[in-house]
C-alpha positions in Angstrom: 10.6 -48.4 83.0 11.0 -47.4 86.7 14.0 -48.6 88.6 13.2 -50.1 91.9 14.6 -48.5 95.1 16.2 -51.8 95.8 19.8 -52.1 94.6 19.8 -53.9 91.3 22.0 -57.0 90.9 23.3 -57.8 87.4 22.5 -61.4 88.2 18.9 -61.1 87.0 16.5 -63.2 85.0 14.9 -61.7 82.0 11.5 -63.1 81.1 9.9 -62.4 77.6 6.5 -63.2 76.3 6.7 -62.5 72.6 3.5 -62.4 70.5 2.4 -61.0 67.2 1.1 -57.8 68.6 2.9 -57.4 72.0 6.0 -58.3 73.9 5.6 -58.8 77.6 8.7 -58.6 79.8 9.8 -59.1 83.4 13.0 -58.4 85.2 13.3 -60.9 88.1 15.9 -60.5 90.8 18.3 -63.5 91.0 21.3 -63.1 93.3 22.9 -66.4 92.4 21.8 -66.5 88.8 19.6 -69.6 89.3 16.8 -68.9 91.7 14.3 -66.0 91.5 13.5 -64.1 94.7 11.4 -61.1 93.5 10.1 -58.9 90.7 12.2 -55.9 89.9 10.2 -54.5 87.0 7.7 -55.6 84.4 5.6 -54.3 81.6 4.4 -54.8 78.0 5.2 -53.2 74.7 2.3 -53.3 72.2 2.5 -52.7 68.4 0.5 -53.2 65.3 0.5 -56.8 64.3 2.0 -57.7 60.9 -1.3 -58.8 59.4 -4.7 -57.4 58.7 -7.1 -57.3 61.7 -10.1 -58.8 59.9 -8.7 -61.5 57.6 -5.5 -62.2 59.5 -3.6 -61.9 56.2 -0.1 -60.5 55.7 0.1 -56.8 55.1 2.2 -57.6 52.0 -0.5 -59.9 50.6 -2.2 -57.2 48.5 1.2 -56.1 47.0 2.2 -59.6 46.4 -1.1 -60.4 44.6 -0.8 -57.3 42.5 2.8 -58.1 41.6 1.7 -61.6 40.6 -1.0 -60.2 38.4 1.4 -57.8 36.7 3.8 -60.6 36.0 1.1 -62.8 34.6 -0.3 -60.1 32.3 3.2 -59.2 31.1 4.1 -62.8 30.3 0.8 -63.3 28.4 1.4 -60.1 26.4 4.9 -61.3 25.5 3.6 -64.7 24.5 1.0 -63.2 22.3 3.6 -60.8 20.8 5.8 -63.8 19.9 2.7 -65.6 18.4 1.9 -62.5 16.3 5.4 -62.3 14.9 5.3 -66.0 14.1 2.0 -65.6 12.2 3.4 -62.7 10.2 6.5 -64.7 9.3 4.4 -67.7 8.3 2.2 -65.4 6.1 -1.1 -66.2 7.8 -1.6 -62.5 8.5 -0.3 -59.3 6.9 0.7 -56.0 8.4 -2.3 -54.2 6.9 -4.6 -56.5 9.0 -3.2 -54.9 12.2 -4.9 -52.0 13.9 -3.1 -48.8 15.0 -2.1 -50.5 18.3 -0.6 -53.5 16.5 -3.4 -55.8 17.4 -4.9 -58.3 14.9 -8.4 -57.2 13.7 -10.2 -60.5 14.0 -14.0 -60.3 13.1 -15.4 -63.9 12.9 -16.6 -66.1 15.7 -13.5 -68.1 16.8 -15.5 -70.9 18.4 -17.3 -71.5 15.1 -14.0 -71.5 13.2 -12.6 -74.0 15.7 -15.6 -76.3 15.0 -15.5 -75.7 11.2 -11.8 -76.4 11.0 -12.5 -80.0 11.6 -14.7 -80.3 8.4 -13.4 -77.7 5.9 -10.4 -75.8 4.7 -9.8 -72.6 6.6 -8.4 -69.5 4.9 -5.0 -68.3 6.2 -6.6 -65.5 8.2 -9.2 -67.9 9.7 -6.5 -70.4 10.6 -4.6 -67.6 12.2 -7.6 -66.7 14.3 -8.1 -70.2 15.5 -4.5 -70.5 16.6 -4.5 -67.1 18.2 -7.7 -67.9 20.1 -6.5 -71.2 21.5 -3.2 -69.9 22.6 -4.7 -66.7 24.2 -7.2 -68.8 26.2 -5.0 -71.7 26.9 -6.7 -73.2 29.9 -5.2 -74.7 33.1 -2.1 -76.9 33.3 -1.1 -78.9 36.3 2.3 -80.5 36.7 1.5 -82.4 39.9 -0.9 -85.2 40.7 -0.8 -83.8 44.2 -2.9 -80.9 42.9 -5.9 -83.2 43.0 -5.7 -83.2 46.8 -5.1 -79.4 47.2 -6.9 -77.6 50.0 -7.0 -74.3 48.0 -10.7 -73.5 47.3 -10.1 -71.9 43.9 -7.8 -74.6 42.7 -10.2 -77.2 43.9 -13.1 -75.7 42.0 -10.9 -75.5 38.8 -10.0 -79.2 39.1 -13.6 -80.2 39.6 -14.5 -78.2 36.5 -11.7 -79.7 34.5 -12.9 -83.2 35.4 -16.5 -82.3 34.5 -15.5 -80.8 31.1 -13.3 -83.8 30.2 -16.1 -86.2 31.0 -18.6 -84.2 29.0 -16.3 -84.1 26.1 -15.9 -87.9 26.1 -19.5 -88.8 26.9 -20.9 -86.3 24.3 -18.7 -87.8 21.5 -17.3 -84.4 20.6 -14.0 -84.4 18.7 -12.6 -81.3 20.3 -13.3 -78.6 23.0 -14.0 -76.1 20.3 -16.6 -78.2 18.7 -18.2 -79.0 22.1 -18.3 -75.3 23.1 -19.9 -74.2 19.8 -22.5 -77.0 19.4 -23.4 -78.0 22.9 -26.3 -75.6 23.5 -27.4 -77.3 26.7 -24.1 -76.5 28.5 -22.8 -73.5 26.5 -26.0 -71.9 25.1 -26.0 -68.9 27.4 -22.3 -68.4 27.8 -19.0 -70.1 27.0 -16.7 -68.1 29.2 -16.9 -68.1 33.0 -18.4 -65.2 34.8 -16.6 -63.7 37.8 -16.2 -66.3 40.6 -17.5 -69.1 38.4 -15.1 -71.9 37.3 -17.6 -74.3 35.6 -16.3 -73.8 32.0 -12.5 -74.4 32.6 -10.5 -76.3 30.0 -7.5 -78.5 30.4 -4.5 -77.2 28.5 -3.6 -80.7 27.5 -7.0 -81.2 25.8 -6.5 -77.9 24.0 -3.1 -79.1 22.8 -4.9 -82.2 21.4 -7.5 -80.0 19.7 -4.7 -77.9 18.1 -2.9 -80.9 16.8 -6.2 -82.5 15.5 -7.0 -79.2 13.7 -3.5 -79.2 12.2 -4.0 -82.8 10.9 -7.4 -82.0 9.4 -6.2 -78.8 7.8 -3.3 -80.7 6.3 -5.7 -83.2 4.8 -7.7 -80.3 3.3 -4.6 -78.9 1.7 -3.7 -76.1 4.1 0.0 -75.3 3.4 0.6 -73.8 6.9 0.5 -77.1 8.8 4.1 -78.4 8.5 5.6 -80.1 11.6 8.0 -77.2 12.3 5.2 -74.6 12.4 2.9 -76.9 14.5 5.8 -77.5 17.0 6.3 -73.8 17.4 2.7 -73.0 18.1 2.4 -76.0 20.4 5.4 -74.8 22.4 3.8 -71.4 22.8 0.6 -73.1 24.0 2.3 -75.4 26.6 5.2 -73.2 27.7 5.0 -72.5 31.4 7.5 -71.2 34.0 8.3 -74.0 36.4 7.3 -73.8 40.1 9.9 -72.9 42.7 11.5 -76.3 42.9 14.7 -78.2 43.4 17.8 -76.0 43.5 15.8 -72.8 43.1 13.8 -73.7 46.2 16.9 -74.7 48.2 18.3 -71.2 47.5 15.4 -69.7 49.4 15.7 -72.3 52.2 17.5 -71.4 55.4 20.6 -73.3 56.7 20.7 -75.6 59.7 21.1 -74.0 63.2 24.2 -76.1 63.9 25.5 -77.4 60.6 25.9 -74.0 58.8 26.6 -75.6 55.4 23.6 -78.0 55.5 20.1 -77.1 54.3 17.2 -77.6 56.7 15.5 -81.0 56.7 11.9 -81.4 55.5 9.5 -81.4 58.5 7.8 -84.4 57.0 10.9 -86.5 57.1 11.1 -89.5 59.4 14.1 -87.9 61.2 12.3 -84.6 61.8 9.1 -86.2 63.1 11.1 -88.6 65.2 13.0 -85.7 66.7 9.8 -83.9 67.7 8.3 -87.0 69.2 11.4 -88.0 71.2 11.8 -84.4 72.5 8.2 -84.3 73.7 8.6 -87.8 75.2 11.7 -86.9 77.1 10.3 -83.7 78.3 7.0 -85.3 79.5 6.6 -84.9 83.3 4.1 -86.3 85.7 2.8 -84.6 88.8 2.4 -86.9 91.8 -0.2 -86.5 94.5 2.4 -85.0 96.8 3.1 -82.3 94.2 6.5 -83.7 93.2 7.4 -84.1 89.6 9.0 -86.9 87.8 10.0 -88.0 84.3 8.9 -91.2 82.8 10.7 -94.3 83.8 12.7 -96.3 81.2 9.9 -99.0 81.3 7.2 -96.4 80.7 9.2 -94.8 77.8 9.5 -98.3 76.2 5.8 -98.9 76.6 4.6 -95.8 74.7 7.5 -95.0 72.4 5.9 -96.7 69.4 2.4 -95.4 70.0 2.6 -92.6 67.4 3.4 -95.1 64.7 0.5 -97.4 65.7 -2.3 -94.8 65.7 -2.7 -91.5 63.8 -3.0 -89.3 67.0 -1.8 -89.9 70.5 -3.7 -88.1 73.3 -2.7 -87.8 76.9 -5.7 -89.9 78.0 -4.4 -92.8 75.8 -1.0 -92.5 77.5 -2.7 -92.6 80.9 -4.6 -95.7 80.0 -1.6 -97.6 78.6 0.6 -96.7 81.5 -2.2 -97.4 84.0 -1.5 -94.2 85.9 -3.3 -93.5 89.2 -6.1 -90.9 89.0 -4.2 -88.6 91.3 -1.2 -88.4 88.9 -1.5 -85.6 86.5 0.4 -84.4 83.4 2.5 -81.3 83.9 1.6 -78.6 81.4 -2.1 -79.4 81.0 -4.8 -77.0 82.3 -7.2 -79.2 84.3 -10.7 -77.7 84.6 -14.0 -79.1 85.8 -15.8 -78.3 82.5 -13.2 -79.8 80.2 -11.2 -83.1 80.0 -7.7 -81.7 79.6 -6.3 -85.1 78.7 -8.2 -85.2 75.4 -5.6 -82.8 74.2 -3.2 -84.2 71.5 0.3 -85.1 72.6 1.7 -86.0 69.2 0.6 -86.7 65.6 3.0 -87.9 63.0 1.0 -86.7 60.0 3.5 -87.3 57.3 4.5 -90.8 58.4 0.9 -91.9 58.4 0.2 -90.1 55.1 2.9 -92.2 53.4 1.7 -95.3 55.1 -1.9 -94.8 54.0 -1.0 -93.8 50.5 1.1 -96.9 49.9 -1.2 -99.3 51.7 -4.2 -98.0 49.7 -2.3 -98.5 46.5 -1.8 -102.2 47.3 1.8 -101.8 48.4 1.5 -102.8 52.0 4.4 -105.2 51.8 6.6 -102.5 50.3 5.6 -100.1 53.0 6.5 -102.5 55.7 10.0 -102.7 54.3 10.4 -98.9 53.8 9.0 -98.2 57.3 12.1 -100.0 58.8 14.5 -97.9 56.8 14.7 -94.3 58.1 17.1 -93.2 55.3 14.6 -94.2 52.6 11.7 -92.4 54.5 13.9 -89.3 54.6 14.5 -89.5 50.8 10.8 -89.8 50.1 10.1 -86.8 52.2 12.9 -84.8 50.6 11.6 -85.5 47.1 8.0 -84.7 48.0 9.0 -81.4 49.8 11.8 -80.0 47.5 10.5 -80.9 44.1 7.2 -79.5 42.7 7.0 -81.3 39.4 6.1 -85.0 38.9 9.0 -85.6 36.5 11.5 -84.1 38.9 10.2 -86.3 41.7 10.2 -89.4 39.5 13.8 -88.8 38.3 15.1 -88.2 41.8 13.4 -91.3 43.3 14.4 -93.5 40.4 18.0 -92.4 40.9 17.7 -93.4 44.6 16.5 -96.9 43.6 12.8 -96.7 44.3 10.4 -98.8 42.2 8.1 -97.1 39.8 5.0 -98.6 41.6 6.0 -96.8 44.8 6.8 -93.6 42.9 3.5 -93.5 41.0 1.6 -94.2 44.2 3.3 -91.2 46.0 3.0 -88.6 43.3 -0.4 -87.4 44.6 1.4 -86.5 47.9 3.0 -83.2 48.5 4.8 -81.7 51.5 6.2 -78.2 52.0 7.4 -77.2 55.5 11.0 -77.5 56.8 12.6 -78.0 60.2 15.2 -75.7 61.7 17.8 -78.5 61.8 19.4 -80.4 58.9 19.2 -84.2 58.5 22.9 -84.4 59.5 22.3 -82.6 62.8 19.1 -84.6 63.5 21.0 -87.9 62.9 23.8 -86.8 65.3 21.2 -85.9 68.0 19.0 -89.0 67.5 21.1 -91.6 69.5 21.1 -89.3 72.5 17.4 -88.6 72.3 16.7 -92.3 71.9 18.6 -92.8 75.2 16.2 -90.5 76.9 18.2 -87.3 77.1 16.6 -83.8 76.9 17.3 -81.7 73.8 19.9 -79.6 75.6 21.6 -82.7 77.0 21.6 -84.3 73.5 23.1 -81.1 72.0 25.9 -81.2 74.5 26.7 -84.8 73.8 26.6 -84.2 70.1 29.0 -81.3 70.4 26.5 -78.5 69.7 25.8 -75.4 71.7 22.0 -75.4 72.2 21.8 -71.9 73.8 20.7 -69.1 71.5 23.7 -67.0 70.5 23.4 -63.4 71.7 25.3 -61.3 69.2 26.0 -58.0 70.9 28.1 -55.0 69.9 30.4 -52.9 72.0 27.6 -51.4 73.9 26.1 -54.8 74.8 23.0 -54.2 72.6 21.4 -56.6 70.2 22.1 -55.7 66.6 19.4 -55.2 64.0 17.8 -58.4 62.7 18.7 -59.3 59.1 15.4 -59.7 57.1 17.2 -62.4 55.1 17.3 -64.6 58.2 13.6 -64.3 58.9 11.4 -64.8 55.9 8.0 -64.5 57.7 7.1 -60.8 57.9 4.9 -61.3 61.0 7.7 -63.1 62.9 10.2 -60.4 61.7 8.1 -57.6 63.2 7.6 -59.5 66.5 11.4 -60.1 66.8 12.2 -56.6 65.9 9.9 -55.2 68.6 11.3 -57.8 71.1 14.8 -56.5 70.3 13.8 -53.0 71.2 12.5 -54.2 74.6 15.7 -56.2 75.3 17.9 -53.3 74.4 15.9 -50.9 76.6 16.2 -53.4 79.5 20.0 -53.8 79.0 20.4 -50.0 79.0 18.5 -49.8 82.3 19.8 -52.8 84.2 22.8 -54.1 82.2 23.2 -57.4 80.4 21.5 -60.4 82.1 24.0 -63.1 83.1 21.6 -66.1 82.7 19.6 -67.4 79.8 16.3 -65.6 79.3 13.0 -67.2 79.9 11.1 -66.9 76.6 7.5 -67.7 75.7 6.2 -67.2 72.2 2.6 -67.1 71.3 1.5 -69.1 68.3 0.7 -67.0 65.2 
């Protein structure tokens, strides 16, 4: 940085443009701390972005995927070790049937045995091989109806395959998956297992559990002594056991706290209060540019005219606002980039995705009347969003919503819905701010009225420099790298020009 020959005033404005690969900065002279009357210095700091250049993925993705694979393999190995010990205790296998590595030396075709087990008595070793094969290749288990609507490509392919396999099982009249896989030459003649990248032959774990239980019943009828209820319950537990998804209290432990209410967790972004907060903030900040280049906010009548628009249509565009308010052609919206080759007002102003998702889901389920009641009760809407954001298991969602007094019909209809993101404010803070935002105040004004300090706290040490950023406060590695680099820029400017006496102008680029 080069200091200007002009004497530097400590009353300067600091402008920052923070992106994922650069931080632009400008030191602007401001003798009175409010108006800018010249550029003192400016520049940009570039750095490697915290994601891969080609795919745009996190640099930690490869490590995270490898760690997940190691965990999955370790858990499967432990599950199979527990099964082997159970089979030894039950007397289905003997120690001399293990190889030097401790693995069971199976030799027969397990698919044939799974089919034969429905029609004849299996030897202890054959019965052990059937059990071992089913539990080792235990298929896919989903705990959420929302998985059916997933946008993940691989998961979507698996779900399509599961539906196809279940339909083929039913339509073909097969008694079990094992019988179908062994005897259906049309589908499984060339290969039973999937090839790399192919998900066609995926099996539902619940269907495998039914096969295991059916085999146990048939073997009991044929006189197999290793089919008592206690043993069948143990192998069924090994088959169905699965670590729960990060959910409920465990998810909340990973969730940040509210900016203002330090003991409150952040609110789901899909909640009514959070979406209403976003809409009112945009509405109150909306400015119109008159033909004489003067700016104005919306009048109280104009606000009332459009305040319900986001709830009446899925997306609200600037052009729709112009039409409803009947604005003159020479009045423009501040913030839009008007160009001859593009209609800037086709840009989206607001979209309440979660509110309309709940509305559509309940309406399509024949619960329009129930929705019309819930839509007038913000507290109930917030509870629905909380359940569908915090809990990742259908049973947990059902138990929570039942305790809150929701009918089973509403709960069942909403189970296919899932939300995930969270706001930076808690429901308590949002509800304190809401009356002031409803009155037309800007966010900073509403914060003042609610008793909150909206300005970003600048924690400096004795030398007036920003301290290191705690990684626990910023979970996103890309954001953490950008903020760390921005801190270096700010500290360098403070060393050169002293600490600014006015709030910085900050612009962040979307990642």
